[in-house]
N, C-alpha and C positions, 0 to 999 in steps of 0.2 A: 561497410567494407565487403567486397565480394569474396566469397569463399572459394578457395582453390581446392576443389575436390580431388584433384590429381595427387596432391600431397597428402597421402593417407598414412604417413608415418606417425601413428598415434602412440607417442611415448607418454604423454600426459593424459590422464583420465580424470574427467570432471564428473561429479555426481550432484544431481539436484537435491533439494531438501527432502523430496519424497523417495530418494534412493535410486532413481532412474539414472542411467548413464547419459552423458552429454558428449556427442561426437566432437572431436577436435581435429583441426586440419593443419597443425603446425604453429609456428611462431613468426611474428613480424615485428620489426623495430619501427616505431612511429614517434612523431613529435605530437604532444598533446597540449593544446592551448586552452587553459581554463580562465583566461582573462588577466592573469598575473603578467608582469613584465617578462618573466622568464618562462620559456616553454619547457615542458617535461619530456625528456627522451626516455622511452620505455620499450621493453620487449613485451608485446601482447600475445596472448594465446588466441588463435582464431578458432572459435567454437560455434556450434550450431545452436545459438540462443537468439531469442527475439529482441532482447535489450542488452545494451552494453553494461558491463559491470566493473566498477571501481570499488575496492574495499578498504578496510582499515589498514591493510599492509601498505597500500599506496599512500594513504594519509600520514601514517606514522613515519614512513621512509622519507617523505619530503617535508615533514614538520608542519602539517596542515591539520587544523581542527574545524569541525562543523559547529557553527552557532545556530542551533535550530530556532531559538526565539527570535533572533534578528535576521534569520535567513541569509547567513553569510558563510563563506569559506575563508578562513583566516590563516595567514602565513605567520607563524609564531616568531620566527627569526627576524623578519623585516617589519613586523607589526603593520602589515597591510591586509586589506580584505577585499573580497570580490562578492558583490551582491548576487544572490541566487534567486530561485523561485520555487514555490511549493507546488507539489503535484499530488494528485489523489491516487496515483498508481500504488498498488500494494507493493510492499518491499519483498524481495525474494532473497533467498540464501543459497549460494552455490559455493562449493569449496573443492579444493584439490586434495583428495585423500587416496590412500591405498585401499584396495579391496578388503583387507583384513583389519581395518581400523576399528577399534573397540567402540568408538562413538557412533560410527556408521552402523555397526551391528546392533547397537542399542536402539537407534532410531528405526531400524527396520523392524524391530520387535514391537515398537510403539507407534504404529502409523497414524494414530489419531493426533499425535503431537505436531505433525507436519502437514495436516490437511489445509486446504484453502481457508483463508480468513473469512471469505464470504459464505462458507458452508455452515449452516445452522444445525446444531445438534440438539436433540431433546434434552431438556434440563434434567439434572440428576437429583431434583428435589420436588417437593409438593407445594412450594411457595408460589402464590399467585398474587400479582399486584393489580389492584383495581381501585381507581379513584372515581367515585360517583359524585357528580356535581348536580346541584339544583339551580335552576334559573339561568339567566344569561351570563356570559363571561363578564368579568369585572371590567376589562378593557380589551378591545381588539378593533383593528381597522382592516377591513378587507381591501386587498389590492389585487389587481389582475396580473397574472403572469403572461409573458409572451407565449404564443402557441408552441414554440419549440421547447421552452422551459416547462410548460404545462405537460407536454407529452412525456418528457423525461421524468417529471415528478410522478405522474400517473403510473408509468412503467415501474418505477422504483417502489412506489407504495404497493402496487399489485404484487411485486416480488416479495415484499415484507409480509403481506397478508398470506401469500402461499407458503412461505417459510415458517409462519406461525410467530413472527416477531411482534406483530400487532394485529388488531382487528378493527373493522369499521365501527364508527360510532353507532350505538344501537338506538338511542332515543334523541329526538329532535328537541331543541330548546325552543320553547314557545315564546314568540315575541310579545304576545298579548299580555303575558305576566309581567313583562318588564316595563310596560307603559302604565305607570301609576302616578297619581298626583302627589306632590310633596305635602307633608303636614306642616302647618305654620308653627 
């Protein structure tokens, strides 16, 4: 939806989970088609966000529930459902609150609670997990990844090593030790 920057009557103020303000540009009434026989007529707030947001207020108002296991959106009254799809996008939280809201004030005092999910913090303990193995793996079949997938995996692994989530394997498994004759 194209933003109408001329309509700057900002009566509704939105705040992101990190406490920053989100600009709004008014409201617009639209029909929303989620695959059910009936379309939903709603008034939407036009805001400066990268992704559209539907929350629990929408679901409860129209009697819809989310079945995460079966990846469905269910209409409770008519007992019909619409198949959805999973995404790996991180979930975000945006809410409409007043500036003096006690919860917003509390979140501003505790910024570590609303940091990005991908940001790795130093552990608050001295526990270290290390599994040392001897010999070849019990079972494994190597398979090649496509060049595109391999590049993505290498980039992700490099990021995990840089963040300290994992480290490269330090010792090679010697194949010569695994080639032994069976005893009768």
